[in-house]
C-alpha positions, 0 to 999 in steps of 0.5 A, a space after each residue: 574659570 573652569 568648565 565645572 565652575 561655569 556649570 555650577 555658576 549657571 545652575 539653579 532650580 526652584 520648584 513649581 509643581 507639587 509632588 505627584 500623588 500617582 504611582 500605585 499603592 506601594 511606596 519606595 523601599 524604606 531604609 533606616 539611618 543606622 543601616 547606612 554607613 557613609 564613607 568618602 564624598 564622591 560628588 557634589 550637586 546643587 541639592 546635595 552631596 553624594 557619598 560612597 557608602 555601605 548599606 545592608 552589606 553592599 556598596 552603594 551611593 548615598 545622596 545627602 541633601 544639603 538642607 536637612 529639615 524635620 519634614 522629609 515630605 519635602 524630599 518625596 518629590 525625587 523619591 517619588 520619581 525614582 521609585 517609578 524608574 527601572 531601566 538598564 540606562 537609568 541609575 538604579 534607585 534602591 531605597 530612601 531614608 526619610 527619618 527627620 533630619 537624616 534624609 538620604 537617597 540610596 542608589 547603585 554605586 557607579 564608577 564615575 561621571 561622563 563629564 570627568 571622563 570626556 574632559 580628561 584629555 589623557 583618556 582616548 576613546 574609540 568612535 564606537 564608544 562615543 556613539 555608545 555613550 550617546 545611544 545609552 543616554 538616549 535609551 534611558 531618556 526614551 524610557 523616562 518619556 515613555 512612562 505613564 505618566 511621562 517623566 521629564 528629567 529637566 537637568 540632562 547634562 554630561 555631569 548627570 550621566 554616570 558609567 558603570 564598570 562595564 562602560 554602560 551609561 546611565 542617567 542619574 540625578 532626578 532632583 529637578 525631575 517632573 512627572 507630567 500632570 495628567 491632562 494638564 500643561 506644565 509650567 515653571 514659576 522660575 526656570 530650573 536646570 542648568 542654562 547651558 543645557 536649557 531649552 529656550 522655551 524653559 528660559 522664556 517660562 513657556 510650556 514645558 514638554 518632553 522637547 526640553 529634554 531633547 534640546 538638552 540631549 543635543 548639547 550632550 551629544 555635541 559635548 560627547 563628540 567634541 569632548 569639550 564644554 558647549 558655549 565656552 565663549 559665554 561667561 555670564 548668563 545675560 549674554 548667554 540668554 540673549 544669544 540662545 533665546 533671542 538670536 537662536 545661537 547654537 554651538 558650531 557644528 564642525 564642518 567635517 561632521 558626518 551628515 547623519 550626526 549633524 541631522 540628529 543634533 540639529 533636529 534636537 535643538 530645532 525651533 519651534 520645539 514641537 518640531 524636534 524629534 523624540 528619543 524613540 526616533 533617535 533609537 529606532 530610526 523611524 524613516 526618514 530619520 538617518 540611522 547614525 546612532 544604530 551603528 553603535 550596535 554593530 560597531 560594539 560587537 566588533 570593537 572592544 568597549 573595555 579598552 577605553 582607547 581611541 587610536 587617532 585616525 580611526 576609520 569605520 564604514 557604515 554599511 547603511 549609507 556608505 559614509 566613511 567616518 573618520 575620527 582624527 585629531 579630536 575632529 569627526 570627519 566624513 567622506 
């Protein structure tokens, strides 16, 4: 069973919250079906397929829901969320076609997804690039959570991180996203998302907060720096749920990981969830949080991001805490 097979097997997502009516008087850009030209399929998700396409003379990505119905209001949930998000690390929503049985969502065309990039063992990466991937994703998520009202992604995983021609990572796929109800708690009738990345409180049908995304980000970071799928030892959901929810099992962190990186990951998947850090702390290193991800800012100035190559035995020294970070044979080491 491949990692993608496992992820698709473990993915589900019934919806339990009515679409938000907030968001101002201007709706999302409307696109007529005759303005969209579909080309080859470039991706497949739980709710729809993604195609390369052309719209109004420009190259775009077009998401076509699997279930085309006569009432397009059923798809306004994702459109409503997307129309509120504008950030360099969030995939740009360009408009939607809401014609009966021709529902489509149009967004900027990206180069590919981070999952395929990282799992391709023929590709090599500098450590600075892996750090930048994590920081880009955190930046996009911080923007979502900082919205008024906040937006919860609910399905954050490396397959839902895309990269553009400049290597910038962007958060995508808001089919399961929630807009936090003003003054009200958020609960699921049934857990939704990808259980490999799903916070224990979500599986238990407890209150959903922004910390559910923070937990998912911990798994994302683990996969970015290990370049393999987390929880590879599990093949069925029942065993997986018992281990992660009841027994507190988490992916094993390599012993030689730098202390800073270990602290970030464990602070994201800590229990109880309200004790977990938030994305603003990850980005801005509010003391006493260790400033590991901020290294990407200085490292990216001196190391090319376009080469997409990692020489084995890459050594970098942090001027902040004097930790020497070594990436060798696929393992992060500290000294």
